[in-house]
C-alpha positions in Angstrom: 0.0 0.0 0.0 2.8 2.4 0.9 4.7 1.7 -2.3 1.5 2.1 -4.4 0.9 5.5 -2.8 4.5 6.7 -3.4 4.2 5.7 -7.1 1.0 7.6 -7.4 2.5 10.7 -5.9 5.5 10.4 -8.2 3.2 10.1 -11.2 1.2 13.1 -10.1 4.3 15.2 -9.5 5.6 14.2 -13.0 2.3 15.3 -14.4 2.5 18.7 -12.6 6.1 19.3 -13.7 5.3 18.5 -17.4 2.1 20.6 -17.5 2.1 22.9 -20.5 -0.2 25.8 -19.5 -2.5 27.5 -17.1 -5.6 25.5 -18.2 -3.8 22.2 -17.7 -2.7 23.4 -14.2 -6.2 24.5 -13.3 -7.5 21.0 -14.2 -4.8 19.4 -12.0 -5.7 21.8 -9.2 -9.4 20.8 -9.4 -8.3 17.1 -9.2 -6.1 17.9 -6.1 -9.0 19.5 -4.4 -11.4 16.7 -5.3 -9.1 14.0 -4.0 -7.8 16.0 -1.0 -4.3 15.4 -2.4 -3.9 19.2 -2.0 -3.1 18.4 1.7 0.0 16.5 0.6 2.8 18.9 1.4 5.2 17.5 -1.3 2.6 17.5 -4.0 1.4 21.0 -3.1 5.0 22.3 -3.1 5.6 21.0 -6.7 2.2 22.4 -7.8 2.8 25.9 -6.3 6.4 26.0 -7.7 5.2 25.1 -11.2 2.3 27.6 -11.0 4.2 30.5 -9.4 7.7 30.1 -10.9 7.7 28.1 -14.1 4.4 29.0 -15.9 4.8 31.3 -18.9 3.4 33.8 -18.6 3.3 33.7 -14.8 0.0 34.3 -13.0 1.0 35.8 -9.6 -2.7 36.6 -8.6 -3.8 33.0 -9.1 -0.7 31.7 -7.3 -1.5 34.0 -4.4 -5.1 32.7 -4.2 -3.9 29.0 -4.2 -1.3 29.8 -1.5 -3.8 31.6 0.7 -6.0 28.4 0.8 -3.2 26.5 2.5 -3.9 26.7 6.2 -0.5 25.5 7.4 2.1 26.5 4.7 5.6 25.0 5.2 8.8 26.9 5.0 9.3 25.7 1.4 5.8 26.8 0.4 6.4 30.3 1.9 9.8 30.5 0.2 8.2 29.6 -3.2 5.7 32.4 -2.9 8.2 35.0 -1.7 10.5 34.0 -4.5 7.6 34.3 -7.0 6.9 37.8 -5.8 10.6 38.7 -6.1 10.4 38.2 -9.9 6.9 39.7 -10.3 5.8 43.2 -10.9 4.7 43.5 -7.3 7.9 42.6 -5.3 6.7 44.6 -2.3 4.1 42.0 -1.6 6.8 39.4 -1.2 8.5 41.5 1.5 5.1 42.1 3.2 4.4 38.3 3.1 7.8 37.6 4.7 7.2 40.1 7.4 3.7 38.9 8.1 4.7 35.3 8.4 7.6 36.1 10.6 5.4 38.1 13.0 2.9 35.2 13.2 5.9 32.8 13.9 4.6 30.5 11.1 7.8 31.1 9.2 10.8 30.0 11.4 14.2 31.5 10.7 15.4 30.3 7.3 18.3 31.7 5.1 16.4 31.1 1.9 13.4 33.0 3.1 15.6 36.0 4.0 17.4 35.7 0.6 14.1 35.8 -1.4 12.7 38.6 0.7 15.9 40.6 0.1 15.5 40.0 -3.7 12.0 41.5 -3.3 13.6 44.6 -1.7 16.3 44.7 -4.4 13.7 44.8 -7.2 11.6 47.4 -5.5 14.6 49.4 -4.3 13.3 49.2 -0.7 16.4 50.0 1.5 14.3 50.3 4.7 12.8 46.8 4.2 16.3 45.5 3.5 17.6 47.0 6.7 14.9 45.2 8.6 15.8 41.9 7.0 19.5 42.6 7.8 18.5 42.9 11.4 16.7 39.6 11.2 19.8 38.0 9.6 21.9 39.2 12.6 19.3 38.0 15.2 18.8 34.7 13.4 22.6 34.0 13.4 22.9 33.7 9.6 26.0 36.0 9.2 28.1 33.0 8.2 25.8 32.2 5.2 28.0 33.5 2.4 25.2 33.3 -0.3 22.8 35.3 1.9 25.4 37.9 2.7 26.2 38.3 -1.0 22.5 39.0 -1.6 22.5 41.5 1.2 25.5 43.2 -0.6 23.5 43.2 -3.8 20.7 45.1 -2.0 23.0 47.8 -0.7 24.6 48.1 -4.2 21.2 48.5 -5.8 20.3 51.2 -3.2 23.6 52.9 -3.9 25.0 52.4 -0.5 28.5 51.2 -1.1 29.6 51.9 2.5 27.2 49.3 3.9 28.0 46.9 1.0 31.7 47.1 2.0 30.8 46.4 5.7 28.9 43.3 4.7 31.7 42.1 2.4 34.2 42.4 5.2 31.9 40.2 7.4 31.6 37.4 4.8 33.7 34.5 6.2 34.3 32.7 2.9 34.3 35.1 -0.1 33.8 33.6 -3.5 34.0 35.2 -6.9 30.4 36.1 -6.9 30.7 38.1 -3.7 33.7 40.0 -5.1 31.8 40.7 -8.3 28.9 42.1 -6.4 31.2 44.5 -4.6 32.8 45.5 -7.9 29.4 46.1 -9.4 28.5 48.2 -6.4 31.6 50.3 -6.7 30.9 50.8 -10.4 27.3 51.8 -10.0 28.3 54.2 -7.2 30.9 55.8 -9.5 33.8 54.5 -7.3 35.6 53.4 -10.5 39.1 53.7 -9.1 38.1 51.3 -6.3 37.1 48.8 -9.0 40.6 48.7 -10.4 42.1 48.4 -6.9 39.7 45.5 -6.1 40.5 43.8 -9.3 44.2 43.8 -8.4 43.4 42.6 -4.9 41.3 39.7 -6.3 44.2 38.5 -8.5 46.5 38.5 -5.5 44.2 36.5 -3.2 46.2 33.7 -1.6 43.4 31.0 -1.4 42.2 31.6 -4.9 38.5 31.4 -3.9 37.9 34.8 -5.4 39.8 34.5 -8.6 38.5 36.9 -11.3 36.2 35.4 -13.9 34.6 36.8 -17.1 32.1 38.9 -15.1 35.0 40.4 -13.1 36.8 41.3 -16.3 33.7 42.9 -17.8 33.2 45.1 -14.7 36.9 46.1 -14.7 36.9 46.9 -18.4 33.8 49.1 -17.8 35.7 51.0 -15.1 38.7 51.4 -17.4 36.5 52.8 -20.1 34.9 55.3 -17.7 38.3 56.5 -16.4 40.1 56.3 -19.7 42.6 54.0 -18.0 44.2 52.5 -21.0 47.2 50.9 -19.3 45.0 49.1 -16.8 42.6 48.1 -19.5 45.5 46.4 -21.3 46.4 44.6 -18.1 42.9 43.2 -17.9 43.0 42.3 -21.6 46.3 40.3 -20.9 44.6 38.6 -17.9 41.7 37.6 -20.2 44.0 36.0 -22.8 46.2 34.4 -20.2 43.3 32.7 -18.5 41.5 31.5 -21.7 38.6 33.9 -21.4 39.2 35.6 -24.8 36.6 33.5 -26.6 33.6 35.1 -24.9 31.8 37.4 -27.4 30.6 39.8 -24.7 34.2 40.2 -23.4 35.5 40.9 -26.9 32.7 43.5 -27.4 33.5 45.2 -24.2 37.2 45.3 -25.1 36.3 47.1 -28.4 34.2 49.5 -26.4 37.0 50.0 -23.7 39.7 50.7 -26.2 37.4 53.1 -28.2 36.6 55.0 -25.0 40.3 55.2 -24.2 41.0 56.8 -27.6 43.0 53.7 -28.8 41.1 52.9 -32.0 44.0 51.0 -33.4 43.7 48.5 -30.5 39.9 48.5 -30.7 40.2 47.5 -34.4 42.8 44.8 -33.6 40.3 43.1 -31.2 37.4 43.6 -33.6 39.4 42.2 -36.6 40.4 39.1 -34.6 36.9 38.2 -33.5 35.8 34.9 -35.1 32.2 35.9 -34.5 30.6 39.4 -34.7 27.1 40.3 -33.8 25.2 43.6 -34.0 26.6 44.6 -30.6 30.2 44.1 -32.0 29.5 46.3 -35.0 27.7 48.9 -32.9 30.7 49.1 -30.5 33.0 49.7 -33.4 30.8 52.3 -35.2 30.2 54.2 -31.9 33.9 54.1 -31.1 34.8 55.5 -34.5 32.1 58.2 -34.0 33.3 59.4 -30.7 36.9 59.5 -31.9 36.0 61.7 -34.9 36.3 59.1 -37.7 33.0 59.8 -39.3 33.6 58.4 -42.8 35.2 55.2 -41.3 32.1 54.8 -39.2 29.9 55.0 -42.3 32.2 52.4 -44.1 31.8 50.1 -41.1 28.0 50.5 -41.2 27.8 49.6 -44.9 30.1 46.6 -44.3 27.8 45.4 -41.5 24.9 45.6 -43.9 26.8 43.5 -46.5 27.2 40.8 -43.9 23.4 40.7 -43.5 23.4 42.1 -40.0 20.4 44.4 -39.3 21.1 47.6 -37.3 19.6 48.2 -33.9 18.5 51.6 -32.5 22.0 52.0 -30.8 23.7 51.3 -34.1 22.0 54.1 -35.8 22.6 56.4 -32.9 26.3 55.7 -33.3 26.1 56.3 -37.1 24.2 59.6 -36.8 26.6 60.7 -34.0 29.6 59.9 -36.3 28.1 62.2 -39.0 27.5 64.9 -36.3 31.0 64.8 -34.9 32.6 64.9 -38.4 30.3 67.6 -39.9 28.8 65.2 -42.4 25.5 67.1 -42.8 24.4 65.6 -46.1 25.3 62.0 -45.0 23.6 62.3 -41.6 20.5 63.8 -43.1 20.3 61.0 -45.7 20.6 58.3 -43.0 17.9 60.0 -40.9 15.5 60.2 -43.9 16.1 56.6 -44.6 15.1 55.8 -41.0 11.9 57.9 -41.4 11.0 56.2 -44.6 11.3 52.8 -42.9 14.3 51.5 -44.9 16.0 50.3 -41.7 12.7 49.2 -40.1 13.6 51.4 -37.1 11.7 54.7 -36.6 13.7 57.6 -35.2 13.6 57.9 -31.4 14.6 60.8 -29.2 18.3 59.8 -29.3 18.2 59.9 -33.1 16.5 63.3 -33.2 19.1 64.5 -30.7 21.9 63.5 -33.0 20.4 65.4 -36.0 19.8 68.4 -33.8 23.4 68.2 -32.8 24.5 67.8 -36.4 22.5 70.9 -37.6 23.6 72.9 -34.6 27.3 72.3 -35.2 26.7 73.2 -38.9 25.3 76.6 -37.7 21.8 75.7 -39.0 20.2 76.6 -35.7 16.8 77.7 -37.1 16.5 74.4 -39.0 17.4 72.5 -35.8 14.7 74.5 -33.9 12.1 73.8 -36.6 12.9 70.1 -36.5 12.4 70.0 -32.7 9.1 71.8 -32.9 7.8 69.6 -35.7 8.7 66.3 -34.0 5.9 63.7 -33.7 7.0 63.0 -30.1 7.4 65.5 -27.4 11.1 66.7 -27.2 12.8 65.9 -24.0 15.3 68.0 -22.0 18.3 66.3 -23.7 17.3 67.6 -27.1 16.8 71.1 -25.9 20.1 71.0 -24.1 21.8 69.9 -27.4 20.4 72.9 -29.1 21.4 75.1 -26.1 25.0 73.9 -26.5 24.9 74.9 -30.2 23.6 78.3 -29.2 26.5 78.7 -26.9 29.0 77.8 -29.7 27.3 80.2 -32.1 26.7 82.9 -29.6 23.0 83.0 -30.3 21.6 84.7 -27.2 18.0 85.0 -28.4 17.5 81.4 -29.2 19.4 80.3 -26.1 17.0 82.2 -23.9 14.1 80.6 -25.8 15.5 77.1 -25.2 16.0 77.8 -21.5 12.3 78.7 -21.3 11.4 75.3 -22.8 13.6 73.6 -20.2 11.9 75.6 -17.4 8.5 74.5 -18.8 9.6 70.9 -18.6 10.9 71.6 -15.1 14.1 70.0 -16.2 16.6 72.8 -15.9 20.0 71.8 -14.5 23.1 73.6 -13.4 24.8 72.8 -16.7 22.0 74.5 -18.7 22.6 77.8 -16.9 26.4 77.4 -17.4 25.7 77.1 -21.2 23.6 80.2 -21.1 26.3 82.0 -19.0 28.8 81.0 -21.7 26.6 82.3 -24.4 26.2 85.7 -22.6 29.9 86.0 -21.8 31.0 85.1 -25.3 29.2 88.2 -26.7 30.1 90.4 -23.7 26.6 90.6 -22.1 28.0 90.9 -18.6 24.8 92.4 -17.1 23.0 89.3 -18.3 25.7 87.1 -16.7 25.2 89.0 -13.4 21.4 88.6 -13.5 21.7 84.9 -14.3 24.3 84.3 -11.5 21.9 86.0 -9.1 19.0 83.7 -10.3 21.2 80.6 -9.9 22.0 81.7 -6.3 18.4 82.3 -5.6 17.4 78.9 -6.9 20.4 77.3 -5.1 21.8 75.9 -8.3 25.3 74.7 -7.8 27.6 74.0 -10.8 29.6 70.8 -11.1 33.4 71.5 -11.0 35.4 70.4 -14.0 37.5 67.3 -13.2 40.3 65.9 -15.4 42.0 62.5 -14.9 45.2 61.1 -16.3 46.5 57.5 -15.8 50.2 56.8 -15.3 51.5 53.3 -14.7 48.1 52.0 -13.7 47.4 54.8 -11.2 44.7 57.4 -12.0 45.5 61.0 -11.0 42.6 63.5 -10.8 42.6 67.3 -11.0 40.1 70.1 -10.5 40.6 73.8 -11.3 43.2 75.5 -9.1 44.0 72.0 -7.6 46.5 72.0 -4.8 45.9 68.5 -3.5 48.4 66.5 -5.5 51.6 65.4 -3.8 53.7 67.0 -6.6 51.7 70.2 -6.9 54.7 72.5 -6.7 56.5 70.8 -9.6 53.2 70.6 -11.6 52.6 74.4 -11.2 56.2 75.1 -12.1 55.9 72.9 -15.2 52.6 74.6 -16.2 54.3 78.0 -15.9 57.1 76.8 -18.1 54.7 75.4 -20.7 52.7 78.6 -20.8 55.9 80.6 -21.4 57.0 78.2 -24.3 53.5 78.4 -25.8 53.4 82.2 -25.8 56.7 82.2 -27.7 55.0 79.9 -30.2 52.0 82.3 -30.6 49.5 81.0 -28.1 47.1 83.6 -26.7 44.5 82.7 -24.1 40.9 82.8 -25.4 39.3 85.1 -22.8 35.8 84.3 -24.2 36.1 81.0 -22.2 36.2 83.0 -18.9 32.7 83.4 -17.4 33.6 86.2 -15.0 33.6 89.9 -15.9 37.2 90.6 -14.7 38.7 94.0 -15.0 41.4 93.2 -17.6 42.2 90.7 -20.3 45.3 89.8 -18.2 43.2 88.8 -15.2 40.9 86.7 -17.5 43.9 85.0 -19.0 45.3 84.2 -15.5 41.9 82.8 -14.4 42.0 80.4 -17.4 45.6 79.2 -16.6 44.7 76.6 -14.0 41.8 74.7 -15.6 41.9 71.0 -14.8 42.9 69.8 -18.3 46.0 72.1 -18.2 47.1 70.7 -14.8 46.6 67.1 -16.1 48.6 67.8 -19.3 51.3 69.6 -17.3 51.6 66.6 -15.0 51.7 64.3 -18.0 54.6 66.2 -19.5 56.4 66.3 -16.1 56.0 62.6 -15.3 56.5 60.9 -18.7 59.5 60.6 -21.1 59.5 62.9 -24.2 57.3 61.5 -27.0 54.9 59.7 -24.7 51.2 60.1 -25.6 49.3 62.0 -23.0 45.7 60.8 -22.4 43.3 63.0 -20.4 39.7 62.3 -19.5 37.4 65.3 -18.7 33.9 65.1 -17.1 32.7 68.3 -18.9 33.0 69.7 -22.4 36.4 71.1 -22.9 36.5 74.9 -23.3 37.9 76.7 -26.4 40.9 78.0 -24.5 41.9 74.5 -23.2 41.4 73.2 -26.8 43.8 75.8 -28.2 46.2 75.1 -25.3 46.3 71.4 -26.2 46.9 72.1 -29.9 49.9 74.2 -29.1 51.3 71.7 -26.6 51.1 68.9 -29.2 53.1 71.1 -31.6 55.7 72.7 -29.3 56.4 69.6 -27.2 56.0 67.1 -30.1 53.4 65.1 -28.1 50.2 63.4 -29.1 47.6 64.6 -26.7 44.3 62.8 -26.5 41.5 64.4 -24.5 38.1 62.7 -24.0 35.6 65.3 -22.8 31.9 64.6 -22.1 30.9 64.0 -25.7 33.9 63.0 -27.8 37.6 62.5 -28.2 40.1 65.2 -29.4 43.3 63.8 -30.9 45.9 66.6 -30.9 49.0 66.2 -33.0 51.3 68.6 -34.6 49.2 71.6 -33.7 45.9 70.4 -35.0 42.9 68.4 -33.7 41.1 65.5 -35.2 37.8 67.4 -34.7 39.0 70.1 -37.1 37.8 72.6 -34.5 34.3 71.2 -35.1 32.9 70.3 -31.7 
């Protein structure tokens, strides 16, 4: 009799596991109710798991009703339901179920319950709920559960609390690669990119080898290198990938192409791209976007046409890269042609806000501001703040005060104005000498408590990233840096360099004062440090968080000529490759 019952249960469970849809499961549920087999804990567990976790599409409401009819749910039943909520559109209900069951004492301490409840909080971004679960983990004595602690780190990472994530990481008794990767991801999402590089090195040097970097680790490290423009470190990660047999992964190769592109090393990006045995649309998009941001517009168009020859259809991001390439290289006719092909449906992708933004940028750079404004006002979709900011940037370059003021009014209407918008308008006013307007706008910014973001430039030397802000005096070698900068300025003046005082936003009494105020911009300090700390002929690579100003652009051109250096500056929107006194952007940025 016992064996017969076991075989029956086994057959029923097999039937549940192989069920193909909601109707089939409803029929099984009716049978379970009719035969009272619903009281069988094992059978109910398999049925609830199939219904709540494996059914496509999931039906969380029906699963909730089935679960609620269970008068004495076991821990596994509760865990199944909390887990189901963690992957649903209502994760908050999973946390509330966890808390309710714990209060009623029907859910005894269980690491899996806490883990699934944490995942509910991760999906909903509920830091307060996560803190409550953290308290339960401590009181339940589960601090030694590495998997649970890693999930807790993931919560703090999602909620952008890297300090708490670090504390949890330090408490994990046996750290594996996953826990290290979660901390890396946390640092990356919290813009602690330099810490990502330090952590990568630390992982490689772990004695027990339990936290050895894997493909995910390398992806995160490469993303940090791309963000910082840390080419030397990126090459070190690339070497680790090849040395450990990870180079065959398509996503790693794609990320390498992107990293080299964002470090201004298109020759290395092309080498990786050319060696790839398999290329997907992401690979081509990374290459096209890299060429675009480095100012190789025609090469980007050639790559796009080559991609089409291979029968690979572009995605939205591919076309964004293509239009951006046309914009950064002043290819107005080509960019307009591709945009019209999109609108006609040739690529089977209708233009989105990003594509419109690229065309507005293209027209703005080409001094066709009225045409750009007309395009925005005739868009089928409502223009967002990014598109208006793109036009505002063009107004600043062209010194079009009237249109700039009109664009600001649109941003105010959208309630989307930011500090950078007012800086662009300040630039526009100052470039045409409207100092009374500059004073009024500064007063308005002070009244609205709008604070501008300071410019920051970074340069990597021997795997260490050095950062500078304007008038920086924090660097250990500051005295030698300022002395070098004074020497550079003297040499450049002999060569004909004159400070572009239109880049100075303050109404100072004399041109000499304005020139002095421009002397210590962050890019100049970074370049001076690069010349000071590297042998003659070494390429200087600088990453800037804001758009480079006209004066710093001129400064870098003269440095490349006088000191016979290649200077590569990545600002907020593109790369500038300075060589022999000229820039790859042809002064078109």
